[in-house]
C-alpha positions as CSV (number, residue, x, y, z in Angstrom):
1,M,85.6,34.9,203.8
2,D,87.9,36.1,200.6
3,T,86.4,33.1,198.2
4,T,89.4,35.1,195.9
5,K,91.8,32.7,197.9
6,K,90.4,29.9,197.2
7,N,91.3,30.0,193.4
8,K,94.4,29.9,191.5
9,Q,96.5,33.1,191.4
10,F,98.2,34.3,187.6
11,E,100.0,37.1,186.9
12,W,97.9,39.7,185.3
13,F,97.9,43.3,184.7
14,A,94.8,45.3,183.8
15,T,94.5,47.8,181.1
16,G,91.9,49.8,178.6
17,N,91.7,50.6,175.0
18,A,89.3,52.7,172.6
19,P,89.3,53.1,169.4
20,L,91.4,55.6,167.4
21,L,88.9,57.2,165.6
22,F,86.0,57.3,168.5
23,P,88.3,57.9,171.8
24,T,86.8,57.8,175.1
25,E,88.0,59.1,178.5
26,L,87.4,56.5,181.8
27,V,85.5,57.9,184.6
28,T,86.0,54.5,186.5
29,G,87.0,50.9,185.7
30,G,88.1,47.9,187.2
31,F,87.9,44.0,186.7
32,L,86.4,42.0,189.8
33,F,86.1,39.0,192.0
34,D,83.2,37.3,194.4
35,D,84.3,39.7,197.1
36,L,84.0,42.5,195.0
37,T,87.6,43.4,195.8
38,K,88.5,45.0,192.1
39,V,92.1,45.1,190.1
40,P,91.1,49.0,188.8
41,I,92.3,49.8,184.9
42,P,94.3,52.8,184.8
43,V,93.8,56.1,183.3
44,S,94.6,57.4,180.2
45,E,93.4,60.6,178.7
46,P,92.2,59.8,176.7
47,F,92.0,56.0,175.2
48,A,92.7,55.8,171.9
49,A,94.5,53.2,170.2
50,P,94.1,50.2,167.5
51,W,91.2,48.0,168.7
52,G,92.4,45.7,171.0
53,K,96.1,47.1,171.6
54,P,96.3,48.1,175.4
55,V,97.0,51.6,176.2
56,S,97.3,51.7,179.9
57,M,99.1,50.2,182.9
58,H,100.1,49.9,186.4
59,I,102.8,48.4,187.4
60,L,101.6,47.3,190.9
61,P,103.5,46.0,194.3
62,E,101.5,42.6,193.6
63,N,99.8,41.6,190.1
64,H,99.0,38.1,191.1
65,H,95.0,37.5,191.6
66,P,92.5,35.1,190.7
67,A,90.6,35.2,187.1
68,P,88.3,37.8,187.3
69,K,84.0,37.2,188.1
70,F,82.9,40.6,186.8
71,I,83.2,43.8,185.4
72,F,82.3,47.1,186.3
73,I,83.3,50.5,183.7
74,I,82.0,54.0,183.6
75,W,83.3,55.5,180.1
76,F,82.6,59.2,178.5
77,S,82.4,58.4,174.3
78,I,83.9,62.1,173.1
79,V,82.8,62.1,169.6
80,E,79.0,61.1,170.9
81,A,79.4,63.1,174.4
82,K,77.6,60.2,176.0
83,F,78.7,58.6,179.3
84,Y,78.0,54.5,179.0
85,A,78.2,52.4,181.7
86,V,78.9,48.3,182.0
87,A,78.5,46.3,184.9
88,E,78.7,42.5,183.8
89,E,79.6,38.9,185.0
90,L,82.6,37.6,183.0
91,P,83.2,34.1,181.5
92,V,85.7,33.3,184.4
93,E,86.5,29.8,183.7
94,L,87.7,30.7,179.7
95,I,89.8,33.5,181.6
96,E,91.2,31.1,183.9
97,T,91.9,28.6,181.2
98,L,93.8,31.3,178.6
99,L,95.3,32.9,182.0
100,A,97.1,29.4,182.5
101,K,98.2,28.9,179.1
102,K,102.1,28.7,178.8
103,D,104.6,29.2,176.3
104,E,105.7,25.6,175.3
105,K,109.3,26.9,174.4
106,T,109.7,29.5,177.2
107,K,107.5,28.2,179.9
108,K,106.1,31.9,180.4
109,P,102.4,32.9,180.6
110,E,101.0,33.5,176.7
111,Y,98.7,36.4,178.2
112,N,99.3,39.1,181.2
113,T,96.8,41.7,180.5
114,I,93.2,42.1,180.7
115,V,92.2,45.2,178.4
116,A,88.5,46.6,178.3
117,G,87.9,48.2,175.4
118,M,85.5,51.1,175.4
119,A,83.9,51.7,171.8
120,P,80.8,53.9,170.6
121,C,77.2,52.9,171.4
122,G,78.0,51.5,174.5
123,N,79.8,48.4,173.0
124,L,82.5,47.2,175.5
125,A,85.0,44.0,174.4
126,V,87.1,42.4,176.9
127,W,90.2,40.6,175.6
128,L,93.1,38.8,177.3
129,S,96.5,40.0,175.8
130,G,100.1,38.6,175.9
131,E,103.4,39.1,173.5
132,E,102.1,37.9,170.3
133,I,98.6,37.1,171.0
134,I,95.1,38.9,171.4
135,T,92.0,36.9,172.2
136,E,88.6,38.0,172.7
137,V,86.7,36.8,175.9
138,A,83.7,38.9,175.9
139,W,81.5,41.7,173.9
140,L,78.9,43.2,176.4
141,Q,76.6,46.3,175.5
142,G,76.3,49.0,178.2
143,A,73.9,51.3,179.2
144,E,73.7,55.3,179.1
145,A,74.5,56.9,182.1
146,P,72.8,59.7,183.0
147,I,75.9,62.3,183.9
148,E,77.2,65.2,183.4
149,I,80.8,66.8,182.9
150,K,80.1,68.3,186.6
151,D,79.3,65.2,188.1
152,V,82.6,63.7,187.2
153,I,84.6,67.3,187.3
154,P,83.0,69.3,190.0
155,K,84.2,73.0,188.7
156,S,83.3,72.2,185.3
157,T,80.8,74.6,183.6
158,L,81.1,72.6,180.6
159,T,77.9,70.8,179.6
160,R,78.7,67.5,177.4
161,E,78.7,68.6,174.6
162,E,81.1,71.5,175.3
163,Y,83.7,69.2,177.1
164,A,83.8,67.0,174.0
165,Q,84.4,69.3,171.4
166,R,87.4,70.5,173.6
167,A,88.4,66.8,174.2
168,L,88.2,66.1,170.6
169,S,90.0,68.9,168.9
170,E,93.1,67.6,171.0
171,C,92.6,64.5,169.1
172,K,93.7,65.0,165.4
173,T,93.3,61.7,163.7
174,A,89.8,61.7,165.2
175,N,88.8,64.8,164.8
176,K,90.0,64.8,161.4
177,N,87.4,61.7,160.5
178,F,84.8,63.2,162.4
179,Q,85.0,66.0,160.6
180,K,85.1,64.1,157.4
181,N,82.5,60.8,158.2
182,G,80.8,62.0,161.5
183,L,79.7,59.3,163.4
184,P,79.9,56.1,163.5
185,E,77.2,53.8,162.1
186,P,75.8,52.1,165.3
187,A,76.5,48.4,163.4
188,L,80.2,49.5,162.9
189,F,81.7,47.5,166.0
190,E,79.0,44.7,165.4
191,Q,80.3,44.5,162.3
192,Y,83.9,44.2,163.2
193,M,83.0,41.7,166.2
194,R,80.9,39.2,163.8
195,K,82.5,35.2,163.6
196,F,82.7,33.2,160.8
197,N,83.7,29.4,160.9
198,Y,87.0,29.7,158.3
199,R,90.6,28.8,158.4
200,I,93.1,30.8,156.4
201,T,95.1,28.5,154.1
202,P,98.5,30.5,151.8
203,K,99.4,28.5,148.9
204,L,102.8,29.3,147.6
205,E,104.2,28.7,144.1
206,N,107.8,28.3,143.0
207,A,108.8,25.8,145.5
208,A,108.7,28.2,148.0
209,A,108.4,27.5,151.7
210,L,106.1,29.0,154.5
211,K,107.9,30.1,157.2
212,K,105.3,32.3,159.4
213,I,102.0,33.9,159.2
214,E,100.7,36.6,161.7
215,R,97.0,37.7,161.6
216,Y,95.4,40.7,162.6
217,Y,91.5,40.8,163.0
218,Y,88.8,43.5,163.0
219,N,87.5,42.3,165.9
220,G,91.0,43.6,168.2
221,E,92.1,39.6,168.1
222,L,95.6,39.1,166.6
223,N,97.9,36.0,166.5
224,T,101.6,36.2,165.6
225,T,103.0,32.5,167.6
226,N,102.9,30.7,164.3
227,S,101.7,27.6,165.9
228,G,99.9,26.6,162.7
229,E,96.4,27.4,164.5
230,H,95.1,29.3,160.9
231,T,95.0,25.8,159.4
232,E,91.9,25.0,161.5
233,N,88.1,26.0,161.2
234,T,87.7,27.9,163.9
235,L,85.2,31.0,164.5
236,R,86.8,33.8,164.1
237,A,86.5,37.6,162.8
238,K,87.3,39.3,159.5
239,P,90.9,39.3,158.7
240,Q,92.4,42.9,158.8
241,K,95.9,42.5,158.2
242,I,98.2,39.4,157.2
243,V,101.9,39.0,157.3
244,L,102.8,36.2,155.5
245,E,106.8,35.4,155.3
246,W,108.3,32.8,153.2
247,N,111.6,31.1,151.6
248,V,112.7,30.9,148.0
249,G,115.8,28.9,148.4
250,K,118.2,31.6,150.1
251,A,115.6,34.4,149.6
252,Q,113.6,35.5,152.2
253,Y,110.3,37.5,151.2
254,K,107.8,38.8,153.8
255,G,104.7,40.3,152.9
256,Y,101.9,42.4,154.4
257,F,98.2,42.6,153.1
258,W,95.9,44.9,154.3
259,T,92.2,44.0,153.8
260,N,89.8,46.5,152.4
261,E,87.2,47.3,155.4
262,T,84.2,48.1,153.4
263,K,84.7,45.2,151.1
264,I,86.0,42.3,153.6
265,I,82.6,43.0,155.2
266,E,80.6,42.7,152.1
267,T,82.7,39.8,151.0
268,F,82.1,37.8,154.1
269,D,78.6,39.1,154.7
270,N,77.9,37.5,150.9
271,F,79.8,34.2,151.5
272,F,78.5,33.1,155.2
273,N,75.0,34.7,154.8
274,N,74.8,35.0,158.6
275,D,75.3,30.9,158.6
276,T,77.7,30.5,161.6
277,E,77.8,27.1,161.2
278,K,79.0,27.0,157.2
279,E,82.7,26.3,156.8
280,G,84.8,28.5,154.3
281,E,88.8,29.0,153.4
282,L,90.2,32.0,152.6
283,M,93.3,31.0,150.2
284,I,95.9,33.4,150.0
285,E,98.0,32.2,146.5
286,V,101.6,33.7,146.1
287,G,102.6,33.2,142.4
288,N,105.6,32.7,141.0
289,S,107.0,35.9,140.3
290,N,106.3,36.6,144.4
291,K,104.7,40.0,142.5
292,D,101.2,37.9,141.8
293,F,98.8,37.6,144.2
294,K,95.5,35.7,144.4
295,F,92.6,36.1,147.3
296,V,89.6,33.6,147.2
297,L,87.4,32.6,149.7
298,Q,86.1,29.2,149.1
299,N,84.2,26.1,150.3
300,T,83.4,23.1,148.1
301,A,80.2,24.7,146.9
302,T,81.2,28.5,146.3
303,A,84.1,30.9,145.2
304,I,84.1,34.5,146.0
305,E,87.6,36.0,144.5
306,I,88.7,39.2,146.7
307,P,90.3,41.3,143.7
308,A,94.0,42.0,144.5
309,E,93.0,45.8,144.1
310,D,90.9,45.5,146.7
311,I,94.0,44.4,149.3
312,E,96.7,47.2,149.6
313,I,100.7,44.9,149.6
314,I,104.0,45.5,150.2
315,V,106.7,42.8,149.6
316,F,110.4,42.8,151.1
317,K,113.1,40.7,149.7
318,N,116.2,40.1,151.6
319,K,115.2,43.3,153.8
320,F,114.9,44.9,150.8
321,E,111.7,46.9,149.1
322,F,110.6,44.4,146.6
323,F,107.3,45.2,146.0
324,R,104.2,47.3,146.6
325,S,100.5,47.4,145.0
326,K,99.3,50.4,143.2
327,N,96.7,51.0,145.9
328,Y,99.3,50.9,148.0
329,K,99.0,54.4,150.5
330,K,100.7,53.8,153.9
331,P,103.0,56.3,155.4
332,P,106.5,55.3,155.8
333,Q,107.3,52.7,157.7
334,G,103.4,52.1,157.9
335,W,103.8,48.1,157.5
336,R,105.0,48.0,161.5
337,N,101.2,49.3,162.3
């Protein structure tokens, strides 16, 4: 009997992802059900995008499925010249709960895509993604697979190292980073995915009114739904970018704040000291001028200020540039990324 037919159906698509600086190629992969039928992950050559962002998608005749119970995937990590494989069970109840969630206003599902994120060192993330939200549901560890290029491309005479060098040369951003920095530290993505128990509190002076907040995290998650979720203490990764919109009278402001990766990792590690029960509050203070800002990670016992020079900032007033920090180095239109 096809046991998947007993389960509730949801409309969702399968897709993949790999970090922009550490591209991968998919050999095979898909999300599986109890009967081992699957929704395949479509190929992208290569996978390379902001961590967590869907890269490839198949629009199939039928996209209604139960929540998947397993993932099976094999990929080639280009910068390492290694193949990895993961065959693991997924948190099916959590995935089903999220797929069932609907936007209160539009009544449309909040999530419509399941993303497999292929990282170096055999790490694999699984997220649920929607129009304004990405939520991590699994962080898995794969094993190195004894595969050669000829096993995947029978006519090829290239070694894994030769193939990787050729593939990397076609990924300009990743190649430039690799030539400068080499392989990533094995613990890098563990640092990205680590979560802490904190909330985010914008503090606005000058009778300003907060209109919206968007949060982008190092673990690939994002929340731009403006649901108020940021006011609650919950386990969340370190913030990579925060976007605030506020009004002062009729003036409309929109500020973009990017954290420094090295400094934010150090600050959170020092503050929480691996204590997952410890609560914290990330306060973002906007001063009267709307050009001065203060960032503090705190609780009733401890406060660590994050120097403003460690945050890249650009602010718009009524859609025109109003302020940029001295360390702001984004390219034109860079705030959109």
